[in-house]
HTML snippet that shows the backbone in 3Dmol.js (N, CA, C, O; Angstrom):
<script src="https://3Dmol.org/build/3Dmol-min.js"></script>
<div id="view" style="width:600px;height:400px;position:relative"></div>
<script>
const pdb = `
ATOM      1  N   LEU A   1       0.945  -1.454  -0.025  1.00  0.00           N
ATOM      2  CA  LEU A   1       0.325   0.278   0.242  1.00  0.00           C
ATOM      3  C   LEU A   1       0.774   1.441  -0.439  1.00  0.00           C
ATOM      4  O   LEU A   1       1.922   1.163  -0.786  1.00  0.00           O
ATOM      5  N   GLY A   2       0.499   2.599  -0.824  1.00  0.00           N
ATOM      6  CA  GLY A   2       1.384   3.376  -0.578  1.00  0.00           C
ATOM      7  C   GLY A   2       1.756   3.635  -1.691  1.00  0.00           C
ATOM      8  O   GLY A   2       1.769   4.772  -2.162  1.00  0.00           O
ATOM      9  N   ARG A   3       2.170   2.450  -2.362  1.00  0.00           N
ATOM     10  CA  ARG A   3       3.363   2.707  -3.574  1.00  0.00           C
ATOM     11  C   ARG A   3       2.632   3.057  -4.967  1.00  0.00           C
ATOM     12  O   ARG A   3       1.524   2.578  -5.211  1.00  0.00           O
ATOM     13  N   VAL A   4       3.389   4.037  -6.005  1.00  0.00           N
ATOM     14  CA  VAL A   4       2.862   4.402  -6.759  1.00  0.00           C
ATOM     15  C   VAL A   4       2.757   3.730  -7.921  1.00  0.00           C
ATOM     16  O   VAL A   4       3.421   4.254  -8.815  1.00  0.00           O
ATOM     17  N   THR A   5       2.103   2.658  -8.270  1.00  0.00           N
ATOM     18  CA  THR A   5       2.021   1.734  -9.362  1.00  0.00           C
ATOM     19  C   THR A   5       1.625   2.422 -10.886  1.00  0.00           C
ATOM     20  O   THR A   5       1.582   1.771 -11.929  1.00  0.00           O
ATOM     21  N   GLY A   6       1.400   3.605 -10.790  1.00  0.00           N
ATOM     22  CA  GLY A   6       0.643   4.195 -12.259  1.00  0.00           C
ATOM     23  C   GLY A   6       0.815   5.679 -12.191  1.00  0.00           C
ATOM     24  O   GLY A   6       1.281   6.269 -11.217  1.00  0.00           O
ATOM     25  N   GLN A   7       0.475   6.139 -13.105  1.00  0.00           N
ATOM     26  CA  GLN A   7      -0.158   7.786 -12.953  1.00  0.00           C
ATOM     27  C   GLN A   7      -0.727   8.018 -14.363  1.00  0.00           C
ATOM     28  O   GLN A   7      -0.698   7.139 -15.224  1.00  0.00           O
ATOM     29  N   VAL A   8      -1.240   9.231 -14.556  1.00  0.00           N
ATOM     30  CA  VAL A   8      -2.562   9.474 -15.405  1.00  0.00           C
ATOM     31  C   VAL A   8      -2.203  10.737 -15.591  1.00  0.00           C
ATOM     32  O   VAL A   8      -1.927  11.510 -14.674  1.00  0.00           O
ATOM     33  N   ILE A   9      -2.184  11.055 -16.981  1.00  0.00           N
ATOM     34  CA  ILE A   9      -1.855  12.402 -17.264  1.00  0.00           C
ATOM     35  C   ILE A   9      -2.752  12.959 -18.350  1.00  0.00           C
ATOM     36  O   ILE A   9      -2.820  12.541 -19.506  1.00  0.00           O
ATOM     37  N   ALA A  10      -3.342  13.829 -17.886  1.00  0.00           N
ATOM     38  CA  ALA A  10      -3.901  14.474 -18.905  1.00  0.00           C
ATOM     39  C   ALA A  10      -3.574  15.839 -19.440  1.00  0.00           C
ATOM     40  O   ALA A  10      -3.111  16.743 -18.745  1.00  0.00           O
ATOM     41  N   ILE A  11      -3.871  15.937 -20.843  1.00  0.00           N
ATOM     42  CA  ILE A  11      -3.103  16.897 -21.201  1.00  0.00           C
ATOM     43  C   ILE A  11      -4.284  18.008 -22.343  1.00  0.00           C
ATOM     44  O   ILE A  11      -4.665  17.442 -23.367  1.00  0.00           O
ATOM     45  N   SER A  12      -4.648  19.076 -22.177  1.00  0.00           N
ATOM     46  CA  SER A  12      -5.454  19.450 -23.106  1.00  0.00           C
ATOM     47  C   SER A  12      -4.789  20.520 -23.873  1.00  0.00           C
ATOM     48  O   SER A  12      -4.074  21.324 -23.275  1.00  0.00           O
ATOM     49  N   ASP A  13      -5.009  20.617 -25.475  1.00  0.00           N
ATOM     50  CA  ASP A  13      -4.724  21.680 -26.089  1.00  0.00           C
ATOM     51  C   ASP A  13      -5.651  22.681 -25.802  1.00  0.00           C
ATOM     52  O   ASP A  13      -6.805  22.298 -25.995  1.00  0.00           O
ATOM     53  N   ILE A  14      -5.519  24.170 -25.291  1.00  0.00           N
ATOM     54  CA  ILE A  14      -6.582  25.122 -24.717  1.00  0.00           C
ATOM     55  C   ILE A  14      -6.373  26.129 -26.417  1.00  0.00           C
ATOM     56  O   ILE A  14      -7.250  26.921 -26.764  1.00  0.00           O
ATOM     57  N   ASP A  15      -5.469  25.958 -27.024  1.00  0.00           N
ATOM     58  CA  ASP A  15      -5.614  26.763 -28.357  1.00  0.00           C
ATOM     59  C   ASP A  15      -6.700  26.921 -29.646  1.00  0.00           C
ATOM     60  O   ASP A  15      -6.780  27.966 -30.293  1.00  0.00           O
ATOM     61  N   THR A  16      -7.475  25.794 -29.902  1.00  0.00           N
ATOM     62  CA  THR A  16      -8.641  25.819 -30.001  1.00  0.00           C
ATOM     63  C   THR A  16      -9.846  26.356 -29.387  1.00  0.00           C
ATOM     64  O   THR A  16     -10.777  27.009 -29.860  1.00  0.00           O
ATOM     65  N   LEU A  17      -9.609  25.935 -28.256  1.00  0.00           N
ATOM     66  CA  LEU A  17     -10.476  26.407 -27.353  1.00  0.00           C
ATOM     67  C   LEU A  17     -10.720  27.948 -27.212  1.00  0.00           C
ATOM     68  O   LEU A  17     -11.815  28.393 -26.866  1.00  0.00           O
ATOM     69  N   LYS A  18      -9.464  28.865 -27.544  1.00  0.00           N
ATOM     70  CA  LYS A  18      -9.452  30.083 -27.300  1.00  0.00           C
ATOM     71  C   LYS A  18      -9.665  30.394 -28.275  1.00  0.00           C
ATOM     72  O   LYS A  18      -9.985  31.574 -28.125  1.00  0.00           O
ATOM     73  N   ARG A  19      -9.730  30.158 -29.331  1.00  0.00           N
ATOM     74  CA  ARG A  19      -9.752  30.429 -31.243  1.00  0.00           C
ATOM     75  C   ARG A  19     -10.785  30.292 -31.424  1.00  0.00           C
ATOM     76  O   ARG A  19     -11.407  31.146 -32.055  1.00  0.00           O
ATOM     77  N   THR A  20     -11.565  28.838 -30.807  1.00  0.00           N
ATOM     78  CA  THR A  20     -13.134  29.502 -30.952  1.00  0.00           C
ATOM     79  C   THR A  20     -13.955  30.046 -29.823  1.00  0.00           C
ATOM     80  O   THR A  20     -15.131  29.682 -29.796  1.00  0.00           O
ATOM     81  N   SER A  21     -13.507  30.903 -28.833  1.00  0.00           N
ATOM     82  CA  SER A  21     -14.215  31.062 -28.004  1.00  0.00           C
ATOM     83  C   SER A  21     -13.858  33.051 -28.136  1.00  0.00           C
ATOM     84  O   SER A  21     -14.400  33.983 -27.541  1.00  0.00           O
ATOM     85  N   GLU A  22     -12.851  33.042 -29.070  1.00  0.00           N
ATOM     86  CA  GLU A  22     -13.037  34.389 -29.733  1.00  0.00           C
ATOM     87  C   GLU A  22     -13.694  34.618 -31.030  1.00  0.00           C
ATOM     88  O   GLU A  22     -14.128  35.694 -31.442  1.00  0.00           O
ATOM     89  N   ALA A  23     -13.714  33.510 -31.606  1.00  0.00           N
ATOM     90  CA  ALA A  23     -14.418  33.840 -33.551  1.00  0.00           C
ATOM     91  C   ALA A  23     -16.281  33.934 -32.625  1.00  0.00           C
ATOM     92  O   ALA A  23     -17.299  34.504 -33.018  1.00  0.00           O
ATOM     93  N   LEU A  24     -16.061  33.190 -31.468  1.00  0.00           N
ATOM     94  CA  LEU A  24     -17.980  33.535 -31.222  1.00  0.00           C
ATOM     95  C   LEU A  24     -17.812  34.818 -30.217  1.00  0.00           C
ATOM     96  O   LEU A  24     -18.948  35.290 -30.169  1.00  0.00           O
ATOM     97  N   ARG A  25     -17.034  35.543 -29.464  1.00  0.00           N
ATOM     98  CA  ARG A  25     -16.882  36.495 -29.430  1.00  0.00           C
ATOM     99  C   ARG A  25     -17.138  37.569 -30.384  1.00  0.00           C
ATOM    100  O   ARG A  25     -17.965  38.467 -30.224  1.00  0.00           O
ATOM    101  N   ASP A  26     -16.452  37.429 -31.277  1.00  0.00           N
ATOM    102  CA  ASP A  26     -16.590  38.654 -32.268  1.00  0.00           C
ATOM    103  C   ASP A  26     -17.595  38.400 -32.989  1.00  0.00           C
ATOM    104  O   ASP A  26     -18.294  39.373 -33.273  1.00  0.00           O
ATOM    105  N   LEU A  27     -18.055  36.897 -33.581  1.00  0.00           N
ATOM    106  CA  LEU A  27     -19.219  36.544 -34.398  1.00  0.00           C
ATOM    107  C   LEU A  27     -20.683  37.176 -33.142  1.00  0.00           C
ATOM    108  O   LEU A  27     -21.796  37.282 -33.658  1.00  0.00           O
ATOM    109  N   ASN A  28     -20.588  37.424 -32.093  1.00  0.00           N
ATOM    110  CA  ASN A  28     -21.397  37.970 -30.737  1.00  0.00           C
ATOM    111  C   ASN A  28     -21.733  39.342 -31.316  1.00  0.00           C
ATOM    112  O   ASN A  28     -22.808  39.726 -31.777  1.00  0.00           O
ATOM    113  N   GLU A  29     -20.337  40.134 -31.164  1.00  0.00           N
ATOM    114  CA  GLU A  29     -20.150  41.288 -31.223  1.00  0.00           C
ATOM    115  C   GLU A  29     -20.900  42.056 -32.524  1.00  0.00           C
ATOM    116  O   GLU A  29     -21.671  43.006 -32.390  1.00  0.00           O
ATOM    117  N   THR A  30     -20.486  41.405 -33.901  1.00  0.00           N
ATOM    118  CA  THR A  30     -20.871  42.006 -35.111  1.00  0.00           C
ATOM    119  C   THR A  30     -22.790  41.403 -35.450  1.00  0.00           C
ATOM    120  O   THR A  30     -23.468  41.611 -36.456  1.00  0.00           O
ATOM    121  N   LEU A  31     -23.116  40.750 -34.350  1.00  0.00           N
ATOM    122  CA  LEU A  31     -24.862  40.356 -34.541  1.00  0.00           C
ATOM    123  C   LEU A  31     -25.128  41.622 -33.748  1.00  0.00           C
ATOM    124  O   LEU A  31     -25.869  42.491 -34.209  1.00  0.00           O
ATOM    125  N   GLU A  32     -24.447  41.768 -32.373  1.00  0.00           N
ATOM    126  CA  GLU A  32     -25.124  42.821 -31.578  1.00  0.00           C
ATOM    127  C   GLU A  32     -25.138  44.494 -32.567  1.00  0.00           C
ATOM    128  O   GLU A  32     -26.132  45.199 -32.740  1.00  0.00           O
ATOM    129  N   ARG A  33     -23.844  44.741 -33.034  1.00  0.00           N
ATOM    130  CA  ARG A  33     -23.599  45.543 -34.068  1.00  0.00           C
ATOM    131  C   ARG A  33     -25.118  45.703 -34.943  1.00  0.00           C
ATOM    132  O   ARG A  33     -25.948  46.607 -34.851  1.00  0.00           O
ATOM    133  N   ARG A  34     -25.129  44.859 -35.540  1.00  0.00           N
ATOM    134  CA  ARG A  34     -26.387  44.864 -36.647  1.00  0.00           C
ATOM    135  C   ARG A  34     -27.561  44.572 -36.301  1.00  0.00           C
ATOM    136  O   ARG A  34     -28.481  44.618 -37.119  1.00  0.00           O
ATOM    137  N   VAL A  35     -27.770  44.175 -34.860  1.00  0.00           N
ATOM    138  CA  VAL A  35     -29.548  44.211 -34.418  1.00  0.00           C
ATOM    139  C   VAL A  35     -29.460  45.717 -34.174  1.00  0.00           C
ATOM    140  O   VAL A  35     -30.333  46.493 -34.564  1.00  0.00           O
ATOM    141  N   ALA A  36     -28.557  46.025 -33.628  1.00  0.00           N
ATOM    142  CA  ALA A  36     -28.266  47.938 -33.232  1.00  0.00           C
ATOM    143  C   ALA A  36     -28.658  48.797 -34.340  1.00  0.00           C
ATOM    144  O   ALA A  36     -29.248  49.871 -34.224  1.00  0.00           O
ATOM    145  N   GLU A  37     -28.292  48.250 -35.407  1.00  0.00           N
ATOM    146  CA  GLU A  37     -28.642  49.003 -36.843  1.00  0.00           C
ATOM    147  C   GLU A  37     -29.661  48.599 -37.404  1.00  0.00           C
ATOM    148  O   GLU A  37     -30.218  49.300 -38.249  1.00  0.00           O
ATOM    149  N   ARG A  38     -30.060  47.554 -37.105  1.00  0.00           N
ATOM    150  CA  ARG A  38     -31.503  47.541 -37.655  1.00  0.00           C
ATOM    151  C   ARG A  38     -32.685  47.856 -37.154  1.00  0.00           C
ATOM    152  O   ARG A  38     -33.789  47.982 -37.685  1.00  0.00           O
ATOM    153  N   THR A  39     -32.202  48.001 -35.736  1.00  0.00           N
ATOM    154  CA  THR A  39     -33.555  48.787 -34.659  1.00  0.00           C
ATOM    155  C   THR A  39     -33.648  49.909 -34.785  1.00  0.00           C
ATOM    156  O   THR A  39     -34.817  50.282 -34.685  1.00  0.00           O
ATOM    157  N   ARG A  40     -32.432  51.244 -35.101  1.00  0.00           N
ATOM    158  CA  ARG A  40     -32.455  52.206 -35.421  1.00  0.00           C
ATOM    159  C   ARG A  40     -33.018  52.360 -36.978  1.00  0.00           C
ATOM    160  O   ARG A  40     -33.525  53.433 -37.305  1.00  0.00           O
ATOM    161  N   GLU A  41     -32.925  51.334 -37.875  1.00  0.00           N
ATOM    162  CA  GLU A  41     -33.529  51.660 -38.991  1.00  0.00           C
ATOM    163  C   GLU A  41     -35.080  51.437 -38.910  1.00  0.00           C
ATOM    164  O   GLU A  41     -35.907  52.140 -39.491  1.00  0.00           O
ATOM    165  N   LEU A  42     -35.274  50.690 -38.356  1.00  0.00           N
ATOM    166  CA  LEU A  42     -36.922  50.307 -37.756  1.00  0.00           C
ATOM    167  C   LEU A  42     -37.457  51.630 -36.960  1.00  0.00           C
ATOM    168  O   LEU A  42     -38.646  51.948 -36.967  1.00  0.00           O
ATOM    169  N   ALA A  43     -36.542  52.292 -36.340  1.00  0.00           N
ATOM    170  CA  ALA A  43     -37.251  53.561 -35.696  1.00  0.00           C
ATOM    171  C   ALA A  43     -37.501  54.598 -36.831  1.00  0.00           C
ATOM    172  O   ALA A  43     -38.555  55.212 -36.994  1.00  0.00           O
ATOM    173  N   GLU A  44     -36.607  54.682 -37.435  1.00  0.00           N
ATOM    174  CA  GLU A  44     -36.696  55.082 -38.262  1.00  0.00           C
ATOM    175  C   GLU A  44     -37.665  55.457 -39.652  1.00  0.00           C
ATOM    176  O   GLU A  44     -37.986  56.425 -40.342  1.00  0.00           O
ATOM    177  N   SER A  45     -37.851  54.208 -39.559  1.00  0.00           N
ATOM    178  CA  SER A  45     -39.448  54.071 -40.532  1.00  0.00           C
ATOM    179  C   SER A  45     -40.206  54.244 -40.115  1.00  0.00           C
ATOM    180  O   SER A  45     -41.093  54.863 -40.703  1.00  0.00           O
ATOM    181  N   GLU A  46     -40.398  53.703 -38.495  1.00  0.00           N
ATOM    182  CA  GLU A  46     -41.603  53.790 -38.012  1.00  0.00           C
ATOM    183  C   GLU A  46     -42.294  55.413 -37.515  1.00  0.00           C
ATOM    184  O   GLU A  46     -43.454  55.800 -37.374  1.00  0.00           O
ATOM    185  N   ARG A  47     -41.169  55.977 -37.374  1.00  0.00           N
ATOM    186  CA  ARG A  47     -41.188  57.762 -37.460  1.00  0.00           C
ATOM    187  C   ARG A  47     -41.379  58.409 -38.756  1.00  0.00           C
ATOM    188  O   ARG A  47     -42.064  59.430 -38.817  1.00  0.00           O
ATOM    189  N   ARG A  48     -40.812  57.884 -39.842  1.00  0.00           N
ATOM    190  CA  ARG A  48     -41.344  57.995 -41.228  1.00  0.00           C
ATOM    191  C   ARG A  48     -42.945  57.949 -41.210  1.00  0.00           C
ATOM    192  O   ARG A  48     -43.752  58.874 -41.121  1.00  0.00           O
ATOM    193  N   PHE A  49     -43.120  56.694 -41.314  1.00  0.00           N
ATOM    194  CA  PHE A  49     -44.344  56.200 -41.361  1.00  0.00           C
ATOM    195  C   PHE A  49     -45.688  56.855 -40.596  1.00  0.00           C
ATOM    196  O   PHE A  49     -46.755  57.184 -41.116  1.00  0.00           O
ATOM    197  N   ARG A  50     -45.207  56.950 -38.932  1.00  0.00           N
ATOM    198  CA  ARG A  50     -46.249  58.142 -38.332  1.00  0.00           C
ATOM    199  C   ARG A  50     -46.478  59.519 -39.034  1.00  0.00           C
ATOM    200  O   ARG A  50     -47.411  60.305 -39.199  1.00  0.00           O
ATOM    201  N   GLY A  51     -45.269  59.423 -39.338  1.00  0.00           N
ATOM    202  CA  GLY A  51     -45.493  61.343 -39.766  1.00  0.00           C
ATOM    203  C   GLY A  51     -46.581  61.353 -40.776  1.00  0.00           C
ATOM    204  O   GLY A  51     -47.515  62.126 -40.563  1.00  0.00           O
ATOM    205  N   ILE A  52     -46.612  60.351 -42.221  1.00  0.00           N
ATOM    206  CA  ILE A  52     -47.417  60.084 -43.355  1.00  0.00           C
ATOM    207  C   ILE A  52     -48.609  59.721 -42.614  1.00  0.00           C
ATOM    208  O   ILE A  52     -49.790  60.009 -42.805  1.00  0.00           O
ATOM    209  N   PHE A  53     -48.168  59.188 -41.934  1.00  0.00           N
ATOM    210  CA  PHE A  53     -49.949  58.163 -41.549  1.00  0.00           C
ATOM    211  C   PHE A  53     -50.826  59.191 -40.531  1.00  0.00           C
ATOM    212  O   PHE A  53     -52.052  59.290 -40.586  1.00  0.00           O
ATOM    213  N   ASP A  54     -49.968  59.933 -39.597  1.00  0.00           N
ATOM    214  CA  ASP A  54     -50.795  61.024 -39.098  1.00  0.00           C
ATOM    215  C   ASP A  54     -51.251  62.410 -39.588  1.00  0.00           C
ATOM    216  O   ASP A  54     -52.116  63.182 -39.173  1.00  0.00           O
ATOM    217  N   SER A  55     -50.518  62.457 -40.447  1.00  0.00           N
ATOM    218  CA  SER A  55     -50.632  63.835 -41.475  1.00  0.00           C
ATOM    219  C   SER A  55     -51.258  63.944 -42.432  1.00  0.00           C
ATOM    220  O   SER A  55     -51.282  65.062 -42.947  1.00  0.00           O
ATOM    221  N   ALA A  56     -52.092  62.736 -43.123  1.00  0.00           N
ATOM    222  CA  ALA A  56     -52.832  62.071 -44.039  1.00  0.00           C
ATOM    223  C   ALA A  56     -54.127  63.090 -43.865  1.00  0.00           C
ATOM    224  O   ALA A  56     -54.589  63.058 -42.724  1.00  0.00           O
ATOM    225  N   LEU A  57     -54.661  63.801 -44.590  1.00  0.00           N
ATOM    226  CA  LEU A  57     -56.105  64.226 -44.703  1.00  0.00           C
ATOM    227  C   LEU A  57     -57.063  63.482 -44.683  1.00  0.00           C
ATOM    228  O   LEU A  57     -58.045  63.831 -44.028  1.00  0.00           O
ATOM    229  N   GLN A  58     -57.071  62.240 -45.386  1.00  0.00           N
ATOM    230  CA  GLN A  58     -57.976  61.437 -45.236  1.00  0.00           C
ATOM    231  C   GLN A  58     -58.402  60.408 -43.798  1.00  0.00           C
ATOM    232  O   GLN A  58     -57.565  60.374 -42.895  1.00  0.00           O
ATOM    233  N   PHE A  59     -58.932  60.077 -43.731  1.00  0.00           N
ATOM    234  CA  PHE A  59     -59.534  58.992 -42.737  1.00  0.00           C
ATOM    235  C   PHE A  59     -58.766  57.568 -43.068  1.00  0.00           C
ATOM    236  O   PHE A  59     -59.129  56.888 -44.028  1.00  0.00           O
ATOM    237  N   MET A  60     -57.296  57.021 -41.907  1.00  0.00           N
ATOM    238  CA  MET A  60     -56.803  56.052 -42.114  1.00  0.00           C
ATOM    239  C   MET A  60     -57.231  55.263 -41.207  1.00  0.00           C
ATOM    240  O   MET A  60     -57.656  55.752 -40.160  1.00  0.00           O
ATOM    241  N   ALA A  61     -57.219  53.997 -41.382  1.00  0.00           N
ATOM    242  CA  ALA A  61     -57.160  52.678 -40.490  1.00  0.00           C
ATOM    243  C   ALA A  61     -55.873  51.752 -40.505  1.00  0.00           C
ATOM    244  O   ALA A  61     -55.258  51.412 -41.516  1.00  0.00           O
ATOM    245  N   LEU A  62     -55.647  51.483 -39.485  1.00  0.00           N
ATOM    246  CA  LEU A  62     -54.982  49.813 -39.727  1.00  0.00           C
ATOM    247  C   LEU A  62     -55.950  48.673 -38.928  1.00  0.00           C
ATOM    248  O   LEU A  62     -56.306  48.654 -37.750  1.00  0.00           O
ATOM    249  N   LEU A  63     -56.197  47.854 -39.889  1.00  0.00           N
ATOM    250  CA  LEU A  63     -56.815  46.944 -39.552  1.00  0.00           C
ATOM    251  C   LEU A  63     -56.460  45.482 -39.488  1.00  0.00           C
ATOM    252  O   LEU A  63     -55.650  45.175 -40.363  1.00  0.00           O
ATOM    253  N   LYS A  64     -56.922  44.249 -38.513  1.00  0.00           N
ATOM    254  CA  LYS A  64     -56.169  43.123 -38.350  1.00  0.00           C
ATOM    255  C   LYS A  64     -56.808  42.350 -39.565  1.00  0.00           C
ATOM    256  O   LYS A  64     -57.425  42.998 -40.411  1.00  0.00           O
ATOM    257  N   PRO A  65     -56.706  41.266 -39.654  1.00  0.00           N
ATOM    258  CA  PRO A  65     -57.261  40.582 -40.938  1.00  0.00           C
ATOM    259  C   PRO A  65     -58.845  40.345 -40.258  1.00  0.00           C
ATOM    260  O   PRO A  65     -59.756  40.545 -41.061  1.00  0.00           O
ATOM    261  N   ASP A  66     -59.082  40.112 -39.451  1.00  0.00           N
ATOM    262  CA  ASP A  66     -60.691  39.877 -39.068  1.00  0.00           C
ATOM    263  C   ASP A  66     -61.291  41.089 -39.020  1.00  0.00           C
ATOM    264  O   ASP A  66     -62.486  40.805 -38.944  1.00  0.00           O
ATOM    265  N   GLY A  67     -61.191  42.254 -39.018  1.00  0.00           N
ATOM    266  CA  GLY A  67     -61.419  43.474 -39.240  1.00  0.00           C
ATOM    267  C   GLY A  67     -61.272  44.626 -38.082  1.00  0.00           C
ATOM    268  O   GLY A  67     -61.682  45.780 -38.207  1.00  0.00           O
ATOM    269  N   THR A  68     -60.603  44.085 -36.924  1.00  0.00           N
ATOM    270  CA  THR A  68     -60.495  44.402 -35.816  1.00  0.00           C
ATOM    271  C   THR A  68     -59.550  45.804 -36.106  1.00  0.00           C
ATOM    272  O   THR A  68     -58.522  45.641 -36.763  1.00  0.00           O
ATOM    273  N   VAL A  69     -59.820  46.890 -35.722  1.00  0.00           N
ATOM    274  CA  VAL A  69     -59.096  48.293 -36.011  1.00  0.00           C
ATOM    275  C   VAL A  69     -58.266  48.540 -35.171  1.00  0.00           C
ATOM    276  O   VAL A  69     -58.627  48.903 -34.051  1.00  0.00           O
ATOM    277  N   VAL A  70     -56.863  48.397 -35.516  1.00  0.00           N
ATOM    278  CA  VAL A  70     -55.672  48.248 -34.434  1.00  0.00           C
ATOM    279  C   VAL A  70     -55.543  49.877 -34.218  1.00  0.00           C
ATOM    280  O   VAL A  70     -55.228  50.255 -33.090  1.00  0.00           O
ATOM    281  N   GLU A  71     -55.728  50.671 -35.049  1.00  0.00           N
ATOM    282  CA  GLU A  71     -55.138  51.939 -35.342  1.00  0.00           C
ATOM    283  C   GLU A  71     -55.602  52.953 -36.144  1.00  0.00           C
ATOM    284  O   GLU A  71     -55.709  52.753 -37.354  1.00  0.00           O
ATOM    285  N   VAL A  72     -55.975  54.304 -35.520  1.00  0.00           N
ATOM    286  CA  VAL A  72     -56.691  55.209 -36.771  1.00  0.00           C
ATOM    287  C   VAL A  72     -55.728  56.178 -36.688  1.00  0.00           C
ATOM    288  O   VAL A  72     -54.940  56.101 -35.745  1.00  0.00           O
ATOM    289  N   ASN A  73     -55.631  57.005 -37.412  1.00  0.00           N
ATOM    290  CA  ASN A  73     -54.531  58.541 -37.863  1.00  0.00           C
ATOM    291  C   ASN A  73     -55.572  59.631 -37.317  1.00  0.00           C
ATOM    292  O   ASN A  73     -56.789  59.462 -37.234  1.00  0.00           O
ATOM    293  N   GLU A  74     -54.819  60.842 -36.944  1.00  0.00           N
ATOM    294  CA  GLU A  74     -55.123  61.680 -36.369  1.00  0.00           C
ATOM    295  C   GLU A  74     -56.169  62.499 -37.026  1.00  0.00           C
ATOM    296  O   GLU A  74     -56.964  63.106 -36.309  1.00  0.00           O
ATOM    297  N   THR A  75     -56.260  62.587 -38.450  1.00  0.00           N
ATOM    298  CA  THR A  75     -57.430  62.680 -39.106  1.00  0.00           C
ATOM    299  C   THR A  75     -58.877  62.737 -38.774  1.00  0.00           C
ATOM    300  O   THR A  75     -59.790  63.557 -38.671  1.00  0.00           O
ATOM    301  N   ALA A  76     -58.566  61.072 -38.622  1.00  0.00           N
ATOM    302  CA  ALA A  76     -59.730  59.926 -38.159  1.00  0.00           C
ATOM    303  C   ALA A  76     -60.642  60.661 -36.578  1.00  0.00           C
ATOM    304  O   ALA A  76     -61.784  61.062 -36.354  1.00  0.00           O
ATOM    305  N   LEU A  77     -59.208  60.506 -35.676  1.00  0.00           N
ATOM    306  CA  LEU A  77     -59.335  60.950 -34.362  1.00  0.00           C
ATOM    307  C   LEU A  77     -60.061  62.293 -34.767  1.00  0.00           C
ATOM    308  O   LEU A  77     -61.266  62.185 -34.995  1.00  0.00           O
ATOM    309  N   GLU A  78     -59.618  63.268 -34.861  1.00  0.00           N
ATOM    310  CA  GLU A  78     -60.162  64.740 -35.144  1.00  0.00           C
ATOM    311  C   GLU A  78     -61.668  65.130 -35.307  1.00  0.00           C
ATOM    312  O   GLU A  78     -62.237  66.153 -34.925  1.00  0.00           O
ATOM    313  N   TRP A  79     -62.209  63.938 -36.041  1.00  0.00           N
ATOM    314  CA  TRP A  79     -63.380  64.296 -36.870  1.00  0.00           C
ATOM    315  C   TRP A  79     -64.347  63.555 -35.759  1.00  0.00           C
ATOM    316  O   TRP A  79     -65.496  63.984 -35.647  1.00  0.00           O
ATOM    317  N   SER A  80     -63.925  62.477 -34.954  1.00  0.00           N
ATOM    318  CA  SER A  80     -64.730  62.129 -33.918  1.00  0.00           C
ATOM    319  C   SER A  80     -64.921  62.395 -32.915  1.00  0.00           C
ATOM    320  O   SER A  80     -65.590  61.820 -32.057  1.00  0.00           O
ATOM    321  N   ARG A  81     -64.047  63.804 -32.872  1.00  0.00           N
ATOM    322  CA  ARG A  81     -64.663  64.141 -31.117  1.00  0.00           C
ATOM    323  C   ARG A  81     -65.187  65.385 -31.379  1.00  0.00           C
ATOM    324  O   ARG A  81     -65.727  66.029 -30.480  1.00  0.00           O
TER     325      ARG A  81
END
`;
const viewer = $3Dmol.createViewer("view");
viewer.addModel(pdb, "pdb");
viewer.setStyle({}, {cartoon: {color: "spectrum"}});
viewer.zoomTo();
viewer.render();
</script>
């Protein structure tokens, strides 16, 4: 008892793990930039739509496929008051 009869050695090459981790981090940063850019673009598109929708002189409404009114423009709101 107490004698060493063998040994186990585990060696891991962490270079591949580091490269993979860095690549994932880079991809995540790219994705976050793209999401932020698309979010800004969407906000700008929404702003333009709102301006046109609310300044139109015609009554305008957005409806669901079942006919439920989702939104009406300012002209329609003013007329209903």
